[in-house]
N, C-alpha and C positions, 0 to 999 in steps of 0.2 A: 514725745508723743507715744502713748501706748499703742502698739500695733501687733498684729499676728499674721502669720501666713495662713490664708484661708484656703488655698489650693496650690498644689505643687506636684509636678511629675518631671522626671528627667530620664535621660537614657542615651542610647547610641542609635544614630540614624545612618542610613546609606551603607549598611553592611552588605557588601557584595559577596554573593555565594553562588558557586557553580558545583554541581555534583553530577558524576557520570555513573550510570549503572551498566555493568558489563554482564551480559548473558553469555556465559561460557558455552552453553549448549548450542545456541544459534549464532554465536560470534557477532551478536548485534549489541550496539551501544544505545542507551537512551540518556539524553542530557536534560538537565534542568538548571536554569539560571534565574536567580532571585535577587531582589534588593529588599533587605529586612530592616525594620525600625523597631526598637524595643524601648518602652518607657515604663518606669516604675513609680508607684505611689505607696505611701505608708508613713511611718513615723520618721520622717526625714526632715522635719522642720528645723532641728538644731543646726543642720548644715547651712541653712539660710540665715538664721537669727543669731547663732552663737559661734559661727565658724567652726563647728564641731563635725569633722569628717568621719567620726567613728560610726556614723549611721549610713555612710555612702558605700554602695556597691559600685566600684569604678566602672565607667562606661566601657573601658577596655576589657574588663572582666565579662561584661555582657556580650561583647563581640566574640570573645573566645568561647563563651558558653554556647553561642549559636553554632559555631563551627564544630564543637565537640558533639552537640546534639544532632547535627546534620550527619556526622560520621556514624553515630550510634543508632540512628533512626531513619526511616524513609522520609523524604522531603515532599512526597506526593501522596495523596492530594494536599495542597497547601493548607487546607483547613485543619488537617491532622497535624502537620508540622507546626503550624502556628499555635495550636492548642498545647502541643508538647512543650514548646518554648515558654508560652505564657504560664503554664502550670508549674514550670520548674521554679520560678523565682519566689512565689509565695510559699512553696513547699520547702525551699532551701533556706530562706531568710525569714525568721519569725516576725520581724518588724515591717516587712513588705506585705501590704494588704492586697495589692492589685498589680497586675502586669498587663500592658497593652502591647500587642504585637501586630505590626502591619507588614504584609508580604506582597510584593509586586513580582509576579512571575512573567519573565520576558519570553517572547515568542521565538522558538526555534522549531522549524519544520523540516522533517526528514527529506533529503533530496531524492528525486527519482532520476536515475541514470539509465539510459537505454530502456526506459519503461519499467524499471525495477527499483524498489526502495533500496537506497544505499545503506549499508549496515552502520556506518559511523560518520556520515557527512550530513550537514544541516544548513539551512539558509534562514535568514531573517526576512520574512515575507510581509512584514507590516509592523506598525508601532503599537498594535493592540496588546494589552496586558490583561492577565487574570489576577485579580486583587482579592486579598483576604484581610479583614480586620478582626482580631481576636482579643477579647478581654477576659482574664481570669481573676475573679474576686474571691478571696477567702470567705467561706461561709455562704457564698451565693451561687457560684458556678461559673460556667464558661458561656460567653455570648460570642456568636460568630456572624459576621457579615461577609458574604461572598459577592464577587462582582466582576464585571468586565469594563474596561476603559480604553479609550483611544480607537474604537472601531469606527472608521470613517466610511460613511455610506452616502450614496447619491442615487436619485432616480430622476429621469428627465421629463416625466409627466406623471399624472395620477395624483396631483396635489393641488389643492385650492385654498383660498383664504378670502372670505367675503362675509358680509353681515356684521362686521365689528362696529364699535362705536365710532361715529363720525362727529367731529365738532370743529371749532375754529382752529384747533391745533393740528388737525389731520391733513396730511398731504398724500398718504399712501393710497394707491388705487386698489380697488378690489380685483381679484383674479379668480377665474375658474380653472386655470391651468398654469402651473408654475413648476420650476425645478425645486426639488426638495433634497437638501443635503444636511447632514448632521454628524457629529462625532459622539458616539454613544458612550455614556457613563451610567451604568446601571448597577445597583446592589440589591441583594435580597438577604433578609435577616432570618436566621434559623431559630426554632424554638430553643429555649434555654437548656443547656446541657449541665447536669449536676456534677458530673465527674468526667475525667479524661476517658475512662472506659466507655461512657455513653457516647463520646465522640467516635471512638474506635468502632462501635457497633454500626455506625452510619457511614463508614468509609466508602462503600460503593456508591452511595447516593450523591456525594459531593460532585464527582465528575459528571454523573448523569444530569444533575441539576444545572451545572454550568453549560453543558451541551444543549439542554432543552431551552435554557434562557437565551442562549446565543441564536439557536435555530428559530425560536419564536420571534425574537427581535428582527432578524433578517426577513423572515417570511411575512410578518405583519407589515414591516416597512415596505416591502416590495409589492404586496398585493392589496393593501388597504387603499381605497379611494379616499385619500386623506382630506378631511375638512379643515384640519389644523394639526399642528404638532401636538397640541394638548389632547385631542381626540385619539390620535394614533398611539401616543405613549400610554394612555389609559388602557387601550386594548392589549398592548404588550404586557403590561403589569398584571392585568386581570387574568390573562392566559397563563402566566408563570405561576400565579397562586393556584390555579386549577391543576397545573401539571406537577407541582411539587408540594404535597400536602404538609411537609415539615416546615415550610416557610410561611411566616405570618405577615411580612411586610416587604414590599418591593419599591425601590426608589429609582427614578429616572431623572437624569439631567441632560437635556438635549439643546445644545446651541444651534441656532438656525444659521447655516452657512449660505449666505445670499449670493445669487447670481442674477445680475441686472441686465435687462435688455439694453442694447446700444442703438440709439436712433442714428441711422446713416443716411437719412434723406438729404442731408447737405451734399452728399456725393451723387450728383446726377439723379436724385430721386430714388436712390437704392433703398428698398424696403427691408427692414430688419426688426420690426416690432409686431406684437400680436401673433397671428398665425404665420407670419413670415419670419419670425425670429429664429435665427440659427447661431448667431455669434453673440456671446454674452461676456460680461466683465465680472469675474469672480471678486467678491468683496472679502476683505480680511476683518474689517471692523468699521463701525459698530455692528453688533449682531444681536439678534434676539436670543434669549436664554430662558428656556421653559423647564420647570421642575415639578415633580409631584411625588407623593408617597401614597401608594395604594395598599390598604390593609385588609386582611381577612375579617369578616364580620365577627365581632366579639373578641378579637385579638387585643391583648393588653397594649396600652398606649406606650410608645417608645419615643425617645429623642430622635427626631428625624435628621437625616443628612442635610435637609434643605437649609 
């Protein structure tokens, strides 16, 4: 049967990277820990169809390249480092047309000891990560998606869900007051960068945008009198577009972490439902999952994360 490889990419996943920056003037250290994935595309079909490895950049070479580039360049903001790594491979190897780099930055927070920031000690205060996806395509440019993931939030009131479709399959009751909890997964896509120098010009904006997106997410979650997860996540995305003009698209994926009331009337008529509810049963699954992409008016259509 005549066949061909219609799409292929390969690379090195789970490259663990830690870098320390030592400020000799203040004797203060700053640490960054990342997990990096590199995938390459190009004229690599012969390695699949003819067992010809002459077109293969070894994945171990990719790992070594990441470490060398981390030594020679700053690794923060991750948008810059991802762009440096992604730009390297099409520039180095003529038959490689595109490089995809995903960076997950793990959370290390400086310790406060006796009310003062410690110069070289840190703690892991949550599973939240700062994520970046960068693609560099020859003749096209650099696309960057920034994001945050694993931010677990909960509020004990200020959320409702009613007015939804009811039919013979519906058992869920309507509520004007419920616990709302979710684990935030949000990304925002930047305008296309033509060159690595264009990325460098925007270096200060990446950290600012991440902080704004995180602050908007938390503030809106806390203060919105939520009619639904859908309504709240749209408000979050809309505000991020307003706050970061270089971003055209914002994605949210919010699983609904359910907490169910427990009827305790069986125990001497003990009331624990409705306005009397205090004890709940956290649910692991199944759970609702709500996603959306919100785009700036007139922005070019992109392939969504949905």
